[in-house]
C-alpha positions in Angstrom: 44.3 -1.2 -42.8 44.9 -2.7 -46.3 43.0 -5.8 -45.2 39.9 -4.0 -43.9 39.5 -0.6 -45.4 37.6 -1.9 -48.4 35.3 -4.0 -46.3 31.7 -2.8 -46.7 31.4 -2.3 -42.9 34.5 0.0 -42.7 33.8 3.7 -42.2 37.0 5.2 -40.6 39.9 4.4 -38.2 41.6 6.4 -35.5 45.0 7.6 -36.8 47.8 6.4 -34.4 48.7 9.0 -31.8 50.9 9.7 -28.8 48.4 10.3 -25.9 50.6 12.6 -23.8 53.0 13.5 -26.6 53.7 16.9 -28.2 51.8 18.4 -31.1 54.9 18.0 -33.3 55.0 14.2 -32.5 51.3 13.8 -33.3 51.5 16.1 -36.4 54.3 13.8 -37.7 52.0 10.7 -37.3 49.3 12.5 -39.2 51.7 13.3 -42.1 52.7 9.6 -42.2 49.1 8.4 -42.4 48.8 7.0 -46.0 45.0 6.5 -46.3 43.6 10.0 -46.6 41.5 12.2 -44.4 38.2 10.5 -45.0 39.4 7.1 -43.8 41.4 8.5 -40.9 40.3 10.4 -37.8 43.0 12.4 -35.9 43.0 12.7 -32.1 43.1 16.1 -30.5 44.3 15.7 -26.9 43.0 18.1 -24.3 46.5 19.2 -23.3 47.2 20.4 -26.8 46.6 23.9 -28.0 43.3 25.4 -29.1 44.9 26.6 -32.3 45.8 23.0 -33.2 42.2 21.9 -32.4 40.8 24.6 -34.7 43.2 23.4 -37.5 42.2 19.8 -37.2 38.5 20.7 -37.0 38.8 22.7 -40.2 40.9 20.1 -42.0 39.1 16.8 -41.2 35.5 15.7 -41.6 35.7 14.1 -38.1 38.1 14.5 -35.2 38.4 12.6 -31.9 38.7 14.2 -28.5 41.1 12.5 -26.2 41.5 13.2 -22.5 45.1 13.8 -21.5 47.6 15.6 -19.3 45.9 17.3 -16.4 42.6 16.6 -18.0 43.1 12.8 -18.3 40.0 11.9 -16.3 36.7 12.6 -18.1 33.9 14.1 -16.0 35.9 16.0 -13.4 35.2 19.7 -12.8 38.5 20.8 -14.4 37.8 18.5 -17.4 34.5 20.2 -17.9 36.1 23.6 -17.8 38.5 22.5 -20.5 35.6 21.1 -22.6 33.9 24.5 -22.2 37.0 26.0 -23.9 37.0 23.3 -26.6 33.4 23.8 -27.5 33.7 27.6 -27.5 36.5 27.2 -30.1 34.8 24.8 -32.5 31.0 25.5 -32.3 29.1 28.2 -33.9 26.7 30.7 -32.3 24.0 28.0 -32.0 26.4 25.4 -30.4 26.8 23.3 -33.5 30.3 21.7 -34.1 32.1 22.7 -37.2 33.1 19.0 -37.8 31.9 15.7 -36.5 33.2 14.8 -33.0 34.1 11.4 -31.6 34.5 11.1 -27.9 37.3 8.8 -26.7 36.3 7.2 -23.3 33.1 9.2 -23.3 30.2 6.7 -23.0 29.3 7.7 -19.5 25.8 9.0 -20.0 26.5 11.9 -17.7 29.1 13.0 -20.3 27.9 12.2 -23.8 24.3 13.3 -23.3 25.7 16.8 -22.7 28.0 16.9 -25.6 27.2 17.2 -29.4 29.1 14.0 -30.3 28.6 12.1 -33.6 30.1 9.0 -32.0 31.9 7.8 -28.9 33.6 4.8 -27.4 34.7 3.3 -24.1 35.6 0.0 -22.4 32.8 0.3 -20.0 31.0 -3.0 -20.8 34.2 -5.1 -20.9 35.6 -3.6 -17.7 32.4 -3.6 -15.6 30.6 -6.8 -16.7 32.3 -8.7 -13.9 31.2 -6.2 -11.2 28.2 -8.3 -10.2 27.2 -6.0 -7.3 26.4 -3.1 -9.6 23.4 -5.0 -11.1 21.4 -5.2 -7.9 18.9 -7.9 -7.0 18.3 -9.2 -10.5 21.8 -9.8 -11.8 22.1 -11.3 -15.3 23.7 -14.8 -14.9 26.3 -14.6 -17.6 29.1 -12.1 -18.4 27.8 -11.6 -21.9 24.3 -10.7 -20.6 25.7 -8.3 -18.1 27.8 -6.6 -20.8 24.6 -6.4 -22.9 22.7 -4.7 -20.1 25.5 -2.1 -19.8 25.4 -1.5 -23.6 21.6 -1.2 -23.6 21.7 1.4 -20.9 24.1 3.4 -22.9 22.1 3.0 -26.1 19.0 4.3 -24.3 20.5 7.8 -24.2 21.4 10.2 -26.9 24.1 12.7 -27.3 23.2 16.4 -27.3 22.3 18.1 -30.5 24.1 21.3 -29.6 26.5 22.6 -26.9 24.9 24.7 -24.2 27.5 25.5 -21.6 25.5 27.5 -19.1 22.6 25.2 -19.1 24.7 22.2 -18.2 27.5 23.5 -16.1 25.7 23.5 -12.8 24.5 19.9 -13.0 27.7 18.6 -14.6 30.0 19.9 -11.9 28.0 18.4 -9.1 27.2 15.1 -10.8 30.5 13.6 -11.6 31.3 10.3 -9.8 33.7 10.6 -6.9 33.0 14.3 -6.1 32.6 13.5 -2.3 36.3 12.5 -2.3 37.2 15.6 -4.4 39.8 18.3 -3.9 39.1 21.8 -2.6 38.7 23.1 -6.2 35.7 20.8 -6.8 33.8 22.2 -3.8 33.7 25.7 -5.3 30.3 26.9 -6.6 30.0 25.5 -10.2 29.2 28.9 -11.7 32.2 30.3 -9.9 34.3 27.7 -11.6 32.9 28.8 -15.0 33.5 32.4 -14.2 37.1 31.7 -13.3 37.5 30.0 -16.6 36.2 33.1 -18.4 38.4 35.5 -16.4 41.5 33.5 -17.1 41.0 33.1 -20.8 42.5 35.5 -23.4 39.5 34.9 -25.6 35.8 35.3 -24.7 34.0 32.3 -23.3 31.1 30.8 -25.3 27.7 32.5 -25.0 25.7 31.4 -21.9 22.4 31.9 -23.7 
């Protein structure tokens, strides 16, 4: 960090974290971070508590959302149910986040265009540039060109301005890749899944308006 944090292109860095660790373990890493809250972005992991999420969102100008635990795979129905709880906790009555949000592994357009993210990342282009069959008849000849095509397709979309759970839930729960090989849970009616989330929560769900 000392070598790069004064570079004119530096904005912020992810504070080191333990992906499936405890809140205490990750809190200790935040306390050891020596570069302040503007230069460092903490990761809130989906398996951690909502109260810890609220604390981080109120204490830092930007936080990162990381998929973990039983919600380790972005885009599944249970993942979206957890995200609904997350957004209910840190958005206002108009669906606006109380701090800037960075989505870790959230550059799938079916994900980030439904979330009010300020930034996001993934390894999509690097991992899928070698999958020639995904490019159809007119496949770019070089790896770099294929990666650029993937990046351009991502850049053509925008993240949502606000969070609107009811408007998106129906499409989201049926759109995720791999749903044909899904479990019995994913074959429930999407609105029924949202209703189950509301019934099982101690706090009210976000407004569906």
